[in-house]
KENUZA-639076 format. One record per residue (C-alpha): residue in three letters; x, y, z. Coordinates in nm, 4 decimals. Layout:
BEGIN
[r ALA, [X, Y, Z]],
...
end
This chain:
BEGIN
[r UNK, [12.3446, -0.8296, 3.4029]],
[r UNK, [11.9760, -0.7288, 3.4082]],
[r UNK, [11.6814, -0.9593, 3.4738]],
[r UNK, [11.5199, -1.0531, 3.1888]],
[r UNK, [11.1096, -1.0851, 3.2057]],
[r UNK, [10.8802, -1.1924, 2.8776]],
[r UNK, [10.5235, -1.0979, 2.9222]],
[r UNK, [10.2693, -1.2848, 2.7338]],
[r UNK, [10.0372, -1.0870, 2.6051]],
[r UNK, [10.0042, -0.7091, 2.5211]],
[r UNK, [9.6822, -0.6195, 2.6426]],
[r UNK, [9.6224, -0.3202, 2.8972]],
[r UNK, [9.7743, -0.5478, 3.2008]],
[r UNK, [10.0940, -0.6664, 2.9786]],
[r UNK, [10.1695, -0.3011, 2.8708]],
[r UNK, [10.1437, -0.2188, 3.2199]],
[r UNK, [10.3787, -0.4884, 3.3398]],
[r UNK, [10.6528, -0.3995, 3.0832]],
[r UNK, [10.5853, -0.0607, 3.2028]],
[r UNK, [10.7270, -0.1113, 3.4861]],
[r UNK, [10.9373, -0.3979, 3.4358]],
[r UNK, [11.1893, -0.1051, 3.2244]],
[r UNK, [11.1266, 0.1723, 3.5120]],
[r UNK, [11.2518, -0.1160, 3.7776]],
[r UNK, [11.5738, -0.2019, 3.5532]],
[r UNK, [11.4356, -0.5209, 3.3475]],
[r UNK, [11.5286, -0.6103, 3.0598]],
[r UNK, [11.1743, -0.6595, 2.9041]],
[r UNK, [11.0306, -0.8300, 2.6057]],
[r UNK, [10.6420, -0.8665, 2.5175]],
[r UNK, [10.5142, -1.1520, 2.2938]],
[r UNK, [10.1814, -1.1868, 2.1794]],
[r UNK, [10.0217, -1.4432, 1.9491]],
[r UNK, [9.7819, -1.1925, 1.8019]],
[r UNK, [9.9018, -0.8954, 1.5919]],
[r UNK, [9.9820, -0.5634, 1.7537]],
[r UNK, [9.8056, -0.2411, 1.6120]],
[r UNK, [10.0662, -0.0219, 1.4808]],
[r UNK, [9.9954, 0.2698, 1.7778]],
[r UNK, [10.0994, -0.0131, 2.0241]],
[r UNK, [10.4197, -0.1223, 1.8298]],
[r UNK, [10.5030, 0.2890, 1.7894]],
[r UNK, [10.4477, 0.3121, 2.1526]],
[r UNK, [10.6935, 0.0079, 2.2661]],
[r UNK, [10.9234, 0.1176, 2.0222]],
[r UNK, [10.9728, 0.4638, 2.1726]],
[r UNK, [10.9727, 0.3126, 2.5347]],
[r UNK, [11.2807, 0.0726, 2.3986]],
[r UNK, [11.0891, -0.2595, 2.4905]],
[r UNK, [11.1387, -0.5551, 2.2451]],
[r UNK, [10.8342, -0.6932, 2.1069]],
[r UNK, [10.6952, -1.0060, 1.8995]],
[r UNK, [10.3621, -1.0800, 1.7099]],
[r UNK, [10.1674, -1.3174, 1.5804]],
[r UNK, [10.3526, -1.5716, 1.7238]],
[r UNK, [10.5345, -1.7016, 2.0889]],
[r UNK, [10.9487, -1.8123, 2.0473]],
[r UNK, [10.9667, -1.9994, 2.2644]],
[r UNK, [11.3834, -2.0016, 2.2826]],
[r UNK, [11.3339, -1.6489, 2.3552]],
[r UNK, [11.0862, -1.6865, 2.6150]],
[r UNK, [11.2402, -1.9776, 2.8167]],
[r UNK, [11.5344, -1.7489, 2.8446]],
[r UNK, [11.3911, -1.5243, 3.0737]],
[r UNK, [11.3980, -1.5345, 3.4311]],
[r UNK, [11.0457, -1.5088, 3.4993]],
[r UNK, [10.7356, -1.4744, 3.2942]],
[r UNK, [10.4372, -1.2409, 3.3752]],
[r UNK, [10.1492, -1.3883, 3.2032]],
[r UNK, [9.7777, -1.2250, 3.0860]],
[r UNK, [9.4692, -1.3586, 3.2628]],
[r UNK, [9.3402, -1.4281, 2.9212]],
[r UNK, [9.6161, -1.7259, 2.8562]],
[r UNK, [9.4802, -2.0754, 3.0326]],
[r UNK, [9.7318, -2.2294, 3.2085]],
[r UNK, [9.6316, -2.5700, 2.9795]],
[r UNK, [9.7587, -2.4438, 2.6968]],
[r UNK, [10.0741, -2.6179, 2.5325]],
[r UNK, [10.2965, -2.3503, 2.5789]],
[r UNK, [10.2164, -2.2591, 2.9750]],
[r UNK, [10.2470, -2.6086, 2.9953]],
[r UNK, [10.6225, -2.6607, 2.8249]],
[r UNK, [10.7636, -2.3192, 3.0869]],
[r UNK, [10.5916, -2.4873, 3.3534]],
[r UNK, [10.7733, -2.8194, 3.2684]],
[r UNK, [11.1009, -2.6271, 3.2405]],
[r UNK, [11.0837, -2.4974, 3.5660]],
[r UNK, [11.0121, -2.1240, 3.4301]],
[r UNK, [10.8596, -1.9324, 3.7133]],
[r UNK, [10.4689, -1.7448, 3.5953]],
[r UNK, [10.3558, -1.4897, 3.7729]],
[r UNK, [10.0306, -1.2412, 3.7274]],
[r UNK, [10.0822, -0.8768, 3.6515]],
[r UNK, [9.8916, -0.8770, 3.9775]],
[r UNK, [10.1762, -1.0231, 4.1498]],
[r UNK, [10.4501, -0.8250, 3.9943]],
[r UNK, [10.2470, -0.5129, 4.0765]],
[r UNK, [10.2410, -0.6004, 4.4190]],
[r UNK, [10.6110, -0.6632, 4.4564]],
[r UNK, [10.6830, -0.3399, 4.3979]],
[r UNK, [10.4313, -0.0904, 4.6132]],
[r UNK, [10.4093, -0.0483, 4.9644]],
[r UNK, [10.0612, 0.0616, 4.9665]],
[r UNK, [9.7800, -0.1141, 5.1937]],
[r UNK, [9.6031, -0.3632, 4.9420]],
[r UNK, [9.2181, -0.4206, 4.9212]],
[r UNK, [9.1502, -0.7573, 4.7740]],
[r UNK, [8.8027, -0.8234, 4.6440]],
[r UNK, [8.7521, -1.1501, 4.4429]],
[r UNK, [8.4002, -1.3630, 4.3935]],
[r UNK, [8.1684, -1.4712, 4.1188]],
[r UNK, [7.9714, -1.2248, 4.1178]],
[r UNK, [7.9339, -0.8635, 4.3139]],
[r UNK, [8.3019, -0.7561, 4.2937]],
[r UNK, [8.3068, -0.5070, 4.0637]],
[r UNK, [8.0125, -0.2997, 4.2369]],
[r UNK, [8.2190, -0.3930, 4.5804]],
[r UNK, [8.5544, -0.2507, 4.4424]],
[r UNK, [8.3665, 0.0473, 4.3097]],
[r UNK, [8.1718, 0.1193, 4.6206]],
[r UNK, [8.5219, 0.0977, 4.8319]],
[r UNK, [8.7129, 0.2885, 4.6252]],
[r UNK, [8.4513, 0.5846, 4.6509]],
[r UNK, [8.3969, 0.5557, 5.0041]],
[r UNK, [8.7730, 0.5786, 5.0729]],
[r UNK, [8.8668, 0.8585, 4.8372]],
[r UNK, [8.5296, 1.0350, 4.9202]],
[r UNK, [8.7319, 1.0089, 5.2788]],
[r UNK, [9.0222, 1.1938, 5.1712]],
[r UNK, [9.2073, 0.8814, 5.1189]],
[r UNK, [9.5051, 0.8577, 4.8414]],
[r UNK, [9.3664, 0.6103, 4.6514]],
[r UNK, [9.3808, 0.3583, 4.3312]],
[r UNK, [9.1487, 0.1458, 4.1663]],
[r UNK, [9.2727, -0.1398, 3.9613]],
[r UNK, [9.3072, -0.5086, 3.8608]],
[r UNK, [8.9999, -0.6340, 3.6969]],
[r UNK, [8.8880, -0.2420, 3.6591]],
[r UNK, [9.0162, 0.0232, 3.5637]],
[r UNK, [9.3720, 0.0611, 3.4163]],
[r UNK, [9.6358, -0.1707, 3.4860]],
[r UNK, [9.7715, -0.2164, 3.8667]],
[r UNK, [10.1202, -0.2342, 3.7394]],
[r UNK, [10.0614, 0.0613, 3.5402]],
[r UNK, [9.9758, 0.2996, 3.8154]],
[r UNK, [10.2524, 0.1480, 4.0335]],
[r UNK, [10.5178, 0.2447, 3.7564]],
[r UNK, [10.3385, 0.6111, 3.7221]],
[r UNK, [10.1792, 0.6997, 4.0612]],
[r UNK, [10.2188, 0.6448, 4.4373]],
[r UNK, [9.8968, 0.5793, 4.5915]],
[r UNK, [9.8617, 0.4645, 4.9811]],
[r UNK, [9.5970, 0.2346, 4.9026]],
[r UNK, [9.4387, 0.0380, 4.6176]],
[r UNK, [9.1454, -0.1180, 4.5703]],
[r UNK, [9.1731, -0.4553, 4.3360]],
[r UNK, [8.9095, -0.6449, 4.1586]],
[r UNK, [9.0874, -0.9542, 4.1361]],
[r UNK, [8.9460, -1.2386, 3.9143]],
[r UNK, [9.0108, -1.5990, 3.9565]],
[r UNK, [9.2538, -1.6098, 3.6393]],
[r UNK, [9.4832, -1.3289, 3.7801]],
[r UNK, [9.4596, -1.5244, 4.1458]],
[r UNK, [9.6220, -1.8714, 3.9723]],
[r UNK, [9.9155, -1.6809, 3.9039]],
[r UNK, [9.9864, -1.5413, 4.2358]],
[r UNK, [10.2610, -1.6343, 4.4723]],
[r UNK, [10.2990, -1.3923, 4.7622]],
[r UNK, [10.0163, -1.1198, 4.7015]],
[r UNK, [9.9172, -1.0517, 5.0289]],
[r UNK, [9.5910, -0.7917, 5.0763]],
[r UNK, [9.5936, -0.6400, 5.3866]],
[r UNK, [9.1987, -0.6984, 5.3463]],
[r UNK, [9.0703, -0.9560, 5.1360]],
[r UNK, [8.7079, -1.0043, 5.0298]],
[r UNK, [8.5037, -1.2987, 4.8797]],
[r UNK, [8.1881, -1.1791, 4.7759]],
[r UNK, [8.0165, -1.5399, 4.7382]],
[r UNK, [8.1554, -1.8495, 4.5027]],
[r UNK, [7.9411, -1.9817, 4.2688]],
[r UNK, [8.0080, -2.1871, 3.9643]],
[r UNK, [8.1329, -1.9795, 3.6909]],
[r UNK, [8.4716, -2.0140, 3.4110]],
[r UNK, [8.4068, -2.3610, 3.4449]],
[r UNK, [8.5254, -2.4332, 3.1008]],
[r UNK, [8.8875, -2.2829, 3.2079]],
[r UNK, [8.8841, -2.4961, 3.5165]],
[r UNK, [8.8166, -2.8352, 3.3787]],
[r UNK, [8.4425, -2.8267, 3.4326]],
[r UNK, [8.5343, -2.9053, 3.8016]],
[r UNK, [8.3935, -2.6117, 4.0530]],
[r UNK, [8.6519, -2.7458, 4.3376]],
[r UNK, [8.9117, -2.6122, 4.1483]],
[r UNK, [8.7490, -2.2693, 4.0664]],
[r UNK, [8.6743, -2.2633, 4.4321]],
[r UNK, [9.0636, -2.3125, 4.5010]],
[r UNK, [9.1480, -2.0209, 4.2779]],
[r UNK, [8.9387, -1.7925, 4.4398]],
[r UNK, [9.0825, -1.8915, 4.7799]],
[r UNK, [9.3776, -1.8445, 4.6719]],
[r UNK, [9.3696, -1.4354, 4.7674]],
[r UNK, [9.3712, -1.5492, 5.1208]],
[r UNK, [9.7397, -1.7918, 5.1118]],
[r UNK, [9.9387, -1.5121, 5.2428]],
[r UNK, [9.7738, -1.3435, 5.4651]],
[r UNK, [9.8962, -1.2917, 5.8162]],
[r UNK, [9.7709, -1.2660, 6.1517]],
[r UNK, [9.7276, -0.8638, 6.1045]],
[r UNK, [9.5190, -0.9381, 5.8036]],
[r UNK, [9.1418, -0.9166, 5.7357]],
[r UNK, [8.9064, -1.1205, 5.5490]],
[r UNK, [8.5463, -1.0392, 5.4905]],
[r UNK, [8.3029, -1.3144, 5.3782]],
[r UNK, [7.9692, -1.3593, 5.2759]],
[r UNK, [7.8707, -1.5925, 5.5418]],
[r UNK, [7.5114, -1.6784, 5.3494]],
[r UNK, [7.7053, -1.8165, 5.0602]],
[r UNK, [7.7133, -2.1936, 5.1176]],
[r UNK, [8.0139, -2.2856, 4.9580]],
[r UNK, [8.1815, -2.0345, 5.1306]],
[r UNK, [8.1128, -2.1763, 5.4426]],
[r UNK, [8.1654, -2.4843, 5.3879]],
[r UNK, [8.5461, -2.4289, 5.2472]],
[r UNK, [8.6182, -2.1833, 5.5274]],
[r UNK, [8.5462, -2.4410, 5.7920]],
[r UNK, [8.7711, -2.6724, 5.6867]],
[r UNK, [9.0801, -2.4136, 5.6253]],
[r UNK, [9.3410, -2.2833, 5.9105]],
[r UNK, [9.3521, -1.9296, 5.7936]],
[r UNK, [9.5635, -1.6825, 5.9594]],
[r UNK, [9.4028, -1.3727, 5.9019]],
[r UNK, [9.0914, -1.2299, 6.1142]],
[r UNK, [8.7935, -1.3516, 5.9276]],
[r UNK, [8.4770, -1.0902, 5.9141]],
[r UNK, [8.1500, -1.2928, 5.8377]],
[r UNK, [7.8959, -1.0278, 5.6110]],
[r UNK, [7.5341, -1.1740, 5.6856]],
[r UNK, [7.2207, -0.9826, 5.6389]],
[r UNK, [6.9726, -1.1563, 5.8449]],
[r UNK, [7.1734, -1.3112, 6.1117]],
[r UNK, [7.2751, -1.1771, 6.4713]],
[r UNK, [7.6444, -1.2399, 6.4446]],
[r UNK, [7.9770, -1.0976, 6.5555]],
[r UNK, [8.0535, -0.9418, 6.2624]],
[r UNK, [7.8482, -0.7649, 6.0086]],
[r UNK, [7.4296, -0.7390, 5.9972]],
[r UNK, [7.1931, -0.5553, 5.8247]],
[r UNK, [6.8480, -0.4187, 5.9343]],
[r UNK, [6.6251, -0.2444, 5.6834]],
[r UNK, [6.7958, 0.0789, 5.7152]],
[r UNK, [7.1270, 0.0242, 5.8958]],
[r UNK, [7.4248, -0.1092, 5.8741]],
[r UNK, [7.5767, -0.2887, 6.1899]],
[r UNK, [7.9585, -0.3828, 6.2341]],
[r UNK, [8.0495, -0.5590, 6.5573]],
[r UNK, [8.3966, -0.5629, 6.6103]],
[r UNK, [8.6384, -0.5718, 6.8756]],
[r UNK, [8.3824, -0.4439, 7.1433]],
[r UNK, [8.2873, -0.1809, 6.9124]],
[r UNK, [7.9314, -0.1306, 6.7717]],
[r UNK, [7.9182, 0.0812, 6.4417]],
[r UNK, [7.5670, 0.1375, 6.2832]],
[r UNK, [7.5914, 0.3224, 5.9429]],
[r UNK, [7.2327, 0.4382, 5.8241]],
[r UNK, [7.1799, 0.2832, 5.4701]],
[r UNK, [6.8397, 0.3783, 5.4451]],
[r UNK, [6.9128, 0.5751, 5.1526]],
[r UNK, [7.1684, 0.3802, 4.9231]],
[r UNK, [7.0123, 0.3829, 4.5843]],
[r UNK, [7.1039, -0.0014, 4.4778]],
[r UNK, [6.8409, -0.2768, 4.5458]],
[r UNK, [6.8795, -0.6554, 4.6316]],
[r UNK, [7.0109, -0.8392, 4.9574]],
[r UNK, [7.3011, -0.8939, 4.7031]],
[r UNK, [7.3964, -0.5262, 4.6824]],
[r UNK, [7.3456, -0.4971, 5.0542]],
[r UNK, [7.5734, -0.7267, 5.1252]],
[r UNK, [7.8264, -0.5439, 4.9016]],
[r UNK, [7.7912, -0.2249, 5.0741]],
[r UNK, [7.8441, -0.3781, 5.3465]],
[r UNK, [8.1357, -0.5553, 5.2402]],
[r UNK, [8.2744, -0.1579, 5.1534]],
[r UNK, [8.1614, 0.0174, 5.4405]],
[r UNK, [8.3387, -0.2711, 5.6819]],
[r UNK, [8.6583, -0.2438, 5.4751]],
[r UNK, [8.6288, 0.1637, 5.5198]],
[r UNK, [8.5782, 0.1295, 5.8758]],
[r UNK, [8.9052, -0.0783, 5.9469]],
[r UNK, [9.0909, 0.1709, 5.7680]],
[r UNK, [8.9125, 0.4167, 6.0301]],
[r UNK, [8.6726, 0.6279, 5.7727]],
[r UNK, [8.3948, 0.7784, 5.9754]],
[r UNK, [8.0492, 0.6489, 5.9641]],
[r UNK, [7.9385, 0.9536, 5.8427]],
[r UNK, [8.1587, 1.0008, 5.5528]],
[r UNK, [8.0183, 0.6060, 5.4952]],
[r UNK, [7.7070, 0.7099, 5.4950]],
[r UNK, [7.7372, 0.9956, 5.2396]],
[r UNK, [7.9245, 0.7748, 4.9870]],
[r UNK, [7.6878, 0.4779, 4.9902]],
[r UNK, [7.3747, 0.7532, 4.9131]],
[r UNK, [7.5827, 0.9498, 4.6025]],
[r UNK, [7.6927, 0.6016, 4.4719]],
[r UNK, [7.5783, 0.5205, 4.1220]],
[r UNK, [7.6851, 0.1635, 4.0569]],
[r UNK, [7.8178, 0.0226, 3.7683]],
[r UNK, [7.6948, 0.0263, 3.4208]],
[r UNK, [7.5918, -0.3153, 3.2678]],
[r UNK, [7.4357, -0.4542, 3.6258]],
[r UNK, [7.0700, -0.4021, 3.6590]],
[r UNK, [7.0887, -0.0843, 3.4902]],
[r UNK, [6.7993, 0.1319, 3.4511]],
[r UNK, [6.7896, 0.2682, 3.1226]],
[r UNK, [6.4456, 0.4115, 2.9967]],
[r UNK, [6.0656, 0.3507, 3.1333]],
[r UNK, [5.8293, 0.3613, 2.8015]],
[r UNK, [5.5042, 0.3602, 2.7922]],
[r UNK, [5.4901, 0.2398, 3.1906]],
[r UNK, [5.7699, -0.0483, 3.0934]],
[r UNK, [6.0935, -0.0584, 3.3291]],
[r UNK, [6.3857, -0.1498, 3.0774]],
[r UNK, [6.6932, -0.2662, 3.2468]],
[r UNK, [7.0561, -0.3636, 3.1206]],
[r UNK, [7.1896, -0.6250, 3.3208]],
[r UNK, [7.4554, -0.7600, 3.0594]],
[r UNK, [7.7254, -0.8236, 3.3039]],
[r UNK, [7.5029, -1.1118, 3.4444]],
[r UNK, [7.7119, -1.4066, 3.2472]],
[r UNK, [7.6288, -1.6897, 3.5106]],
[r UNK, [7.3433, -1.8210, 3.6517]],
[r UNK, [7.3981, -1.6647, 4.0226]],
[r UNK, [7.4333, -1.3334, 3.8784]],
[r UNK, [7.1018, -1.3367, 3.6905]],
[r UNK, [6.9464, -1.5076, 3.9945]],
[r UNK, [6.9864, -1.2398, 4.2213]],
[r UNK, [6.8774, -1.0066, 3.8878]],
[r UNK, [6.5255, -1.1847, 3.8875]],
[r UNK, [6.5030, -1.1912, 4.2428]],
[r UNK, [6.5261, -0.8408, 4.2853]],
[r UNK, [6.2075, -0.7892, 3.9850]],
[r UNK, [5.8602, -0.7650, 4.1547]],
[r UNK, [5.6573, -0.6972, 3.8426]],
[r UNK, [5.5714, -0.9434, 3.5435]],
[r UNK, [5.8582, -1.0263, 3.3730]],
[r UNK, [5.9889, -1.0626, 2.9803]],
[r UNK, [6.3616, -1.1847, 3.0171]],
[r UNK, [6.6261, -1.1564, 2.7619]],
[r UNK, [6.8891, -1.4636, 2.8228]],
[r UNK, [7.1198, -1.6493, 2.6121]],
[r UNK, [7.4728, -1.6216, 2.4386]],
[r UNK, [7.7754, -1.8306, 2.5058]],
[r UNK, [7.6829, -2.1418, 2.7703]],
[r UNK, [7.9542, -2.1676, 3.0332]],
[r UNK, [7.8220, -2.5092, 3.1830]],
[r UNK, [7.5286, -2.3600, 3.3237]],
[r UNK, [7.2586, -2.5473, 3.4998]],
[r UNK, [6.9647, -2.3438, 3.4352]],
[r UNK, [6.7609, -2.5686, 3.6645]],
[r UNK, [6.8342, -2.3484, 3.9446]],
[r UNK, [6.6639, -2.0392, 3.7648]],
[r UNK, [6.3344, -2.2404, 3.6705]],
[r UNK, [6.1178, -2.1910, 4.0179]],
[r UNK, [6.1925, -1.8446, 3.9823]],
[r UNK, [6.1581, -1.7990, 3.6268]],
[r UNK, [5.8066, -2.0070, 3.6980]],
[r UNK, [5.6460, -1.7670, 3.9018]],
[r UNK, [5.8054, -1.4333, 3.7429]],
[r UNK, [5.8568, -1.4543, 3.3668]],
[r UNK, [5.5686, -1.3885, 3.1681]],
[r UNK, [5.7711, -1.4040, 2.8356]],
[r UNK, [6.0899, -1.5572, 2.7895]],
[r UNK, [6.3447, -1.4003, 2.4935]],
[r UNK, [6.6637, -1.6182, 2.3666]],
[r UNK, [6.9129, -1.4347, 2.2221]],
[r UNK, [7.2140, -1.6227, 2.0818]],
[r UNK, [7.3600, -1.8631, 1.8023]],
[r UNK, [7.3034, -2.1855, 1.9852]],
[r UNK, [6.9835, -2.1902, 2.2181]],
[r UNK, [6.9428, -2.5419, 2.2772]],
[r UNK, [6.9896, -2.5954, 2.6492]],
[r UNK, [6.7902, -2.2701, 2.7101]],
[r UNK, [6.4939, -2.4388, 2.4807]],
[r UNK, [6.4843, -2.7647, 2.6470]],
[r UNK, [6.4795, -2.6090, 2.9903]],
[r UNK, [6.2533, -2.3007, 2.9995]],
[r UNK, [6.0316, -2.3731, 2.6489]],
[r UNK, [5.7178, -2.4433, 2.8379]],
[r UNK, [5.8081, -2.2462, 3.1420]],
[r UNK, [5.6235, -1.9314, 3.0159]],
[r UNK, [5.3588, -1.7606, 2.8128]],
[r UNK, [5.6026, -1.6847, 2.5625]],
[r UNK, [5.9055, -1.8358, 2.3926]],
[r UNK, [6.0769, -1.6921, 2.1299]],
[r UNK, [6.4400, -1.7028, 1.9369]],
[r UNK, [6.6318, -1.4266, 1.8129]],
[r UNK, [6.9483, -1.3434, 1.7009]],
[r UNK, [7.0365, -0.9699, 1.7038]],
[r UNK, [6.9839, -0.7318, 2.0090]],
[r UNK, [6.7391, -0.5227, 1.8139]],
[r UNK, [6.5150, -0.7799, 1.7221]],
[r UNK, [6.5117, -0.9198, 2.0859]],
[r UNK, [6.4511, -0.5962, 2.2362]],
[r UNK, [6.1741, -0.4968, 1.9329]],
[r UNK, [5.9857, -0.8312, 2.0485]],
[r UNK, [6.0140, -0.7316, 2.4086]],
[r UNK, [5.8832, -0.4253, 2.3548]],
[r UNK, [5.5509, -0.5840, 2.1333]],
[r UNK, [5.4566, -0.8404, 2.3904]],
[r UNK, [5.5657, -0.5949, 2.7253]],
[r UNK, [5.2333, -0.4265, 2.8702]],
[r UNK, [5.2464, -0.1036, 3.1235]],
[r UNK, [5.3936, -0.2130, 3.4537]],
[r UNK, [5.6384, -0.4959, 3.3291]],
[r UNK, [5.9889, -0.4870, 3.3614]],
[r UNK, [6.2003, -0.6190, 3.0450]],
[r UNK, [6.5637, -0.7516, 3.1608]],
[r UNK, [6.8560, -0.8123, 2.9934]],
[r UNK, [7.0107, -1.0677, 3.1921]],
[r UNK, [7.1755, -1.3513, 3.0005]],
[r UNK, [7.3137, -1.5531, 3.2527]],
[r UNK, [7.6239, -1.6262, 2.9346]],
[r UNK, [7.9358, -1.4999, 2.7835]],
[r UNK, [7.8347, -1.2694, 2.4723]],
[r UNK, [8.1092, -1.3562, 2.2887]],
[r UNK, [7.9077, -1.5500, 1.9762]],
[r UNK, [7.6993, -1.2357, 1.8717]],
[r UNK, [7.9434, -0.9369, 2.0510]],
[r UNK, [8.2620, -0.8233, 2.1556]],
[r UNK, [8.1863, -0.8590, 2.5289]],
[r UNK, [7.9073, -0.7690, 2.7766]],
[r UNK, [7.9433, -0.3928, 2.7674]],
[r UNK, [7.9484, -0.3982, 2.3531]],
[r UNK, [7.6241, -0.6114, 2.4285]],
[r UNK, [7.4664, -0.3850, 2.6947]],
[r UNK, [7.5435, -0.0819, 2.4639]],
[r UNK, [7.3522, -0.2380, 2.1994]],
[r UNK, [7.0781, -0.3191, 2.4536]],
[r UNK, [7.0325, 0.0354, 2.5631]],
[r UNK, [7.0858, 0.1891, 2.2088]],
[r UNK, [6.7861, -0.0800, 2.0639]],
[r UNK, [6.5855, 0.0477, 2.3605]],
[r UNK, [6.6651, 0.3863, 2.3148]],
[r UNK, [6.5427, 0.3460, 1.9278]],
[r UNK, [6.2045, 0.1825, 2.0151]],
end
């Protein structure tokens, strides 16, 4: 008799897991509480995959040998609690796909910087000629790639939601870029629970594996000291002369196994200390996989960065417009504002995730000449920032926010969209928010 799996959620990761499950001989059932569009219905029928939409049939789900859960479904929902109470095994698509590949896995997580680090790591390895895929919280489904291709390496961007449902997943190289408060609405507003989720990336590593971490991050430093880790720790620190990875103005210096590798980073196009740390992490991963320093340097030089992350859109009348829509938390916005060295017109706001805006106050007070709130509920932002800058204006559309920014800015100012909030009050997602910003700027 075939093992039966139920996949909760018919998004990209769920469909990928269904295809991999079918290929591996499982009896597969997909269940989504939302309706499934006709094209996907036709595809699942064509593949011989059973499905339901608009409901979760509990008896059908309970009959599964194990369940693969979409990262978008919180673990504290009534359905998940019921299944766990019944002793059902619930895993993530990341866990399922990893069980079916012998490829070397590089897992990258963190509150901020993980997408840039993942993309840069992938570019360096691919440019060096390695047979490498990119997946996880970026690109196409990890499970789908395992089903349809045979890569020797995978660079995986992994969110805390995906890590919540791993059991045996063990990347050969794990990277944590930083840990700051985010998604606390999913973790009972308990920062320590969120930290534990991020650290799950390390739980199954062995002495043969590596763990790269931002040694400048106070939270990481605190929690790592308490953990008995098996993997080899490699700290990343821009300024300190540590046994690990450091940097000067134009060099990344990797010290490992009594070797000292110096990589020219002078022409790396992304600015800011946080991006230098991302480059240090990606370069170190590549070095551990024996990519030459010259190849790493060339990839750094040609890296264009990820969209919606400090993305320079246009300069109009000597005013620079920057799209940082991916900055959905305080820490990301802190780094964004920190990297601006001109008078700032800041567009901020959206769905608050338990933010403490006081952390931004000193920098905003110093740099922002105007603050434009963009959200349905700006009360918390108003309470914190209304008297901080010369201009404080509330808006509820991107076109209006950009037009106001254009009016209040003068030559040599920077208009920065860095919301520090989720996007779902006015936009489909952060990409939609960023695209609307770019379109509004181009229409000025």
